Legacy VTK file of the C-alpha trace (Angstrom):
# vtk DataFile Version 3.0
C-alpha trace
ASCII
DATASET POLYDATA
POINTS 299 float
0.000 0.000 0.000
1.385 3.380 -0.938
1.862 5.952 1.800
2.617 8.794 -0.618
0.527 11.902 0.127
-2.318 12.473 -2.299
-2.339 15.462 -4.611
-4.037 18.427 -2.881
-7.562 19.104 -4.053
-8.154 22.173 -6.219
-10.023 23.882 -3.375
-7.124 23.270 -1.022
-4.674 24.565 -3.618
-6.805 27.685 -4.017
-6.890 28.245 -0.255
-3.121 27.925 -0.067
-2.692 30.335 -2.969
-4.965 32.876 -1.272
-2.963 32.555 1.910
0.255 33.204 -0.009
-1.337 36.117 -1.849
-0.667 34.654 -5.280
-2.211 36.050 -8.446
-4.634 33.632 -10.136
-3.996 32.002 -13.496
-5.010 34.042 -16.523
-8.526 33.396 -17.867
-9.358 32.774 -21.501
-8.679 36.035 -23.373
-11.481 38.157 -24.757
-11.858 38.139 -28.536
-12.911 41.796 -28.639
-10.648 44.063 -26.539
-12.047 46.156 -23.694
-10.547 48.591 -21.224
-10.243 48.652 -17.433
-12.074 51.808 -16.379
-10.550 51.922 -12.907
-7.297 50.406 -11.675
-4.504 51.256 -9.253
-1.263 49.958 -10.750
0.789 51.613 -8.027
-1.167 49.969 -5.209
-1.143 46.632 -7.019
2.647 46.655 -7.209
3.022 47.838 -3.600
0.552 45.371 -2.102
0.696 42.337 -4.385
3.542 42.571 -6.884
2.891 41.279 -10.402
1.519 38.033 -11.826
4.282 35.472 -12.019
6.796 37.667 -10.229
9.799 38.377 -12.425
12.607 40.906 -12.473
11.403 43.181 -15.255
9.547 46.466 -15.022
6.402 45.792 -12.958
4.296 48.319 -14.867
5.187 46.676 -18.167
4.386 43.289 -16.631
0.908 44.344 -15.504
0.084 46.096 -18.775
1.459 43.158 -20.765
-0.554 40.605 -18.793
-3.682 42.690 -19.361
-3.057 42.923 -23.103
-2.725 39.136 -23.370
-6.215 38.841 -21.835
-7.713 41.330 -24.276
-7.522 44.354 -21.971
-5.699 46.825 -24.161
-6.346 50.113 -22.323
-6.352 51.175 -18.671
-7.483 54.147 -16.597
-4.990 54.605 -13.767
-6.671 56.353 -10.829
-5.125 58.536 -8.147
-6.346 58.725 -4.550
-4.191 61.573 -3.201
-1.748 64.131 -4.533
1.310 61.817 -4.806
-0.601 58.986 -6.504
-2.360 61.476 -8.775
0.987 62.892 -9.870
2.272 59.368 -10.446
-0.820 58.501 -12.485
-0.498 61.602 -14.664
3.214 60.941 -15.254
2.540 57.325 -16.242
-0.217 58.300 -18.678
2.017 60.936 -20.249
4.564 58.295 -21.233
2.425 55.213 -21.901
-0.103 55.133 -24.726
-2.085 52.305 -23.092
-2.844 54.393 -19.996
-5.017 57.412 -19.267
-5.130 59.005 -15.823
-7.682 60.202 -13.308
-6.663 62.458 -10.421
-8.325 63.306 -7.112
-8.337 63.276 -3.353
-10.182 60.140 -2.228
-13.172 60.935 -0.005
-11.601 59.098 2.922
-8.382 61.081 2.509
-10.017 64.512 2.464
-10.790 64.734 6.220
-7.226 63.699 7.095
-5.510 66.552 5.271
-4.289 69.577 7.182
-4.649 71.755 4.073
-7.338 70.381 1.781
-7.410 73.568 -0.299
-3.722 73.217 -1.170
-4.231 69.609 -2.192
-7.180 70.586 -4.379
-5.054 73.221 -6.115
-2.569 70.487 -6.996
-5.377 68.325 -8.391
-6.623 71.276 -10.435
-3.166 71.749 -11.945
-2.929 68.067 -12.872
-6.427 68.173 -14.375
-5.130 70.467 -17.126
-2.805 67.783 -18.508
-4.027 66.319 -21.808
-3.809 62.657 -20.784
-5.587 63.258 -17.493
-9.138 62.448 -18.579
-10.924 61.898 -15.287
-11.399 63.661 -11.953
-11.673 60.928 -9.374
-12.021 59.007 -7.465
-14.034 61.479 -5.461
-17.421 61.224 -3.781
-18.773 60.200 -0.395
-18.069 57.296 1.928
-20.031 56.945 5.161
-18.614 53.481 5.805
-15.074 54.562 6.711
-15.547 58.263 7.487
-17.523 59.155 10.603
-19.653 62.174 11.351
-16.662 64.356 12.245
-15.204 63.998 8.740
-18.354 64.318 6.672
-18.190 68.085 6.117
-14.634 67.986 4.739
-15.579 65.007 2.580
-18.561 66.788 1.074
-16.608 70.013 0.564
-13.964 68.020 -1.295
-16.602 66.314 -3.432
-18.140 69.653 -4.432
-14.701 71.032 -5.296
-13.945 68.027 -7.524
-17.250 68.468 -9.331
-16.251 72.048 -10.101
-12.797 70.970 -11.322
-14.333 68.372 -13.641
-16.680 70.969 -15.120
-13.961 73.601 -15.559
-11.702 71.175 -17.412
-14.342 69.181 -19.267
-13.227 65.881 -17.731
-15.237 62.849 -16.631
-16.144 62.770 -12.939
-15.380 59.394 -11.337
-17.380 58.782 -8.188
-16.600 56.650 -5.162
-19.921 55.945 -3.429
-19.952 53.726 -0.368
-23.124 53.630 1.711
-23.968 57.138 0.478
-26.230 56.722 -2.560
-28.781 59.382 -1.665
-26.223 61.950 -0.568
-24.145 61.436 -3.723
-27.179 62.180 -5.887
-28.139 65.112 -3.660
-24.736 66.779 -4.054
-24.614 66.121 -7.802
-28.095 67.585 -8.220
-27.261 70.610 -6.092
-23.972 71.369 -7.840
-25.055 70.355 -11.323
-23.236 67.285 -12.581
-20.562 67.475 -15.275
-21.479 66.239 -18.735
-19.890 62.846 -17.988
-20.215 60.965 -14.701
-18.921 57.456 -13.940
-20.215 55.576 -10.916
-17.051 53.650 -10.038
-17.548 50.145 -8.626
-21.301 50.558 -8.824
-22.800 49.107 -5.657
-26.485 49.985 -5.784
-29.695 48.097 -6.431
-31.943 48.400 -9.517
-33.807 51.417 -8.113
-30.570 53.360 -7.600
-29.286 52.193 -10.977
-32.450 53.506 -12.617
-31.911 56.938 -11.053
-28.312 57.030 -12.270
-29.270 55.850 -15.749
-32.000 58.505 -15.939
-29.367 61.152 -15.206
-27.150 59.801 -17.995
-24.430 58.459 -15.723
-22.222 55.515 -16.662
-22.226 52.520 -14.318
-18.899 50.708 -13.976
-19.116 47.166 -12.604
-16.254 45.477 -10.736
-15.621 41.894 -9.675
-18.257 42.300 -6.971
-20.923 41.596 -9.604
-19.692 37.966 -9.643
-20.109 37.430 -5.889
-22.816 35.003 -4.774
-24.339 37.639 -2.492
-24.603 40.247 -5.262
-28.095 39.498 -6.559
-29.310 43.127 -6.377
-26.137 44.288 -8.120
-26.670 41.831 -10.966
-30.254 43.040 -11.230
-28.878 46.590 -11.550
-26.547 45.435 -14.331
-29.503 43.895 -16.157
-31.323 47.220 -16.445
-28.269 49.305 -17.384
-28.327 50.241 -21.093
-25.388 48.906 -23.076
-24.301 52.456 -23.911
-23.955 53.280 -20.194
-22.116 50.208 -18.924
-18.405 49.824 -18.188
-16.196 47.328 -16.391
-13.297 47.681 -13.989
-11.058 45.916 -11.513
-10.346 48.478 -8.769
-7.173 46.383 -8.582
-5.655 45.059 -6.466
-9.057 44.697 -4.768
-12.434 43.050 -5.542
-11.095 40.019 -7.394
-13.876 38.220 -9.271
-15.127 34.720 -8.533
-13.671 32.078 -8.513
-10.574 33.858 -7.203
-12.123 36.093 -4.539
-9.571 36.835 -1.829
-6.540 36.734 -4.123
-4.894 39.804 -5.694
-6.681 41.406 -8.610
-5.265 42.923 -11.798
-6.584 44.025 -15.170
-5.870 40.674 -16.844
-8.764 39.153 -14.829
-11.438 41.397 -16.356
-12.623 38.648 -18.761
-14.159 36.894 -15.735
-16.239 39.955 -14.898
-17.208 40.635 -18.515
-18.402 37.073 -19.061
-20.381 37.175 -15.824
-22.022 40.435 -16.913
-22.833 39.009 -20.337
-24.461 35.954 -18.764
-26.453 38.102 -16.336
-27.669 40.419 -19.083
-28.204 37.747 -21.731
-25.682 39.499 -23.994
-23.325 38.054 -26.538
-19.846 38.462 -24.999
-18.304 40.017 -28.102
-21.202 42.452 -28.500
-20.927 43.521 -24.854
-17.170 43.994 -25.245
-17.718 46.184 -28.303
-20.223 48.317 -26.388
-17.934 48.675 -23.366
-15.006 49.618 -25.576
-17.031 52.248 -27.421
-18.227 53.683 -24.089
-14.641 54.078 -22.941
-13.662 56.058 -26.023
-16.731 58.254 -25.629
-16.197 58.887 -21.897
-12.418 59.267 -21.800
-11.505 60.003 -25.407
-8.942 58.098 -27.467
-5.987 56.454 -25.764
-3.774 56.568 -28.852
LINES 1 300
299 0 1 2 3 4 5 6 7 8 9 10 11 12 13 14 15 16 17 18 19 20 21 22 23 24 25 26 27 28 29 30 31 32 33 34 35 36 37 38 39 40 41 42 43 44 45 46 47 48 49 50 51 52 53 54 55 56 57 58 59 60 61 62 63 64 65 66 67 68 69 70 71 72 73 74 75 76 77 78 79 80 81 82 83 84 85 86 87 88 89 90 91 92 93 94 95 96 97 98 99 100 101 102 103 104 105 106 107 108 109 110 111 112 113 114 115 116 117 118 119 120 121 122 123 124 125 126 127 128 129 130 131 132 133 134 135 136 137 138 139 140 141 142 143 144 145 146 147 148 149 150 151 152 153 154 155 156 157 158 159 160 161 162 163 164 165 166 167 168 169 170 171 172 173 174 175 176 177 178 179 180 181 182 183 184 185 186 187 188 189 190 191 192 193 194 195 196 197 198 199 200 201 202 203 204 205 206 207 208 209 210 211 212 213 214 215 216 217 218 219 220 221 222 223 224 225 226 227 228 229 230 231 232 233 234 235 236 237 238 239 240 241 242 243 244 245 246 247 248 249 250 251 252 253 254 255 256 257 258 259 260 261 262 263 264 265 266 267 268 269 270 271 272 273 274 275 276 277 278 279 280 281 282 283 284 285 286 287 288 289 290 291 292 293 294 295 296 297 298
């Protein structure tokens, strides 16, 4: 009788990989390329590294892995002044990347001089390959009552910056649906608004769609508990839907809990297509066209 250990089950291997923080294997590539509407390459490298490791340039590795999966364009998003500068610099030298710049709503209350930070964001917003102002918005999950005023002031200032520069406004909305709409209605929304990592139900989606906003769905739409989110995706018109990673976070099923990166977007796109009853290639074509309309051409 053999006493050799059996090969670990796939579920056990997955658990071990999650514990080690390993990137998942690449999914089947998309036939029609799409873009990642919201990623954080800097945070991905800092917190997770790159798929497969390696000694080369980590930015090239992440962009290259994405391209092999059919993700040929990225929007790199800043969350504070340093990361916004980094994002703008990367976009200026890489034709696959456009940038968005902002003070994240959870960062705004922590700053000793929010006005100075906003002036820096305004200056970056003038750069030609900075195409989005975000992520900005409201977050009542992580910011308590004492930080809400600064958060809302920051949100209003970002709305004004987006309108002055004619850039898309990219909104972070966590547990603040009604207040986000209230502020946008009070200030007057820019021509183009993207609800990053859309997290609402069909009723909230309908209100956003009515206002002409774009809804960007992340890996959360694949989670078993995300029934209302999938219902929201079902009612979103094809011309208002986008897809994102928010990497290195929100990794889609079946790799939830492991690091995320743009090369995993095919999992989210195929889940969306199944939910909506769409042909995958047709959905990809719609998403791609939406990206060019919202952010302009990459190349």
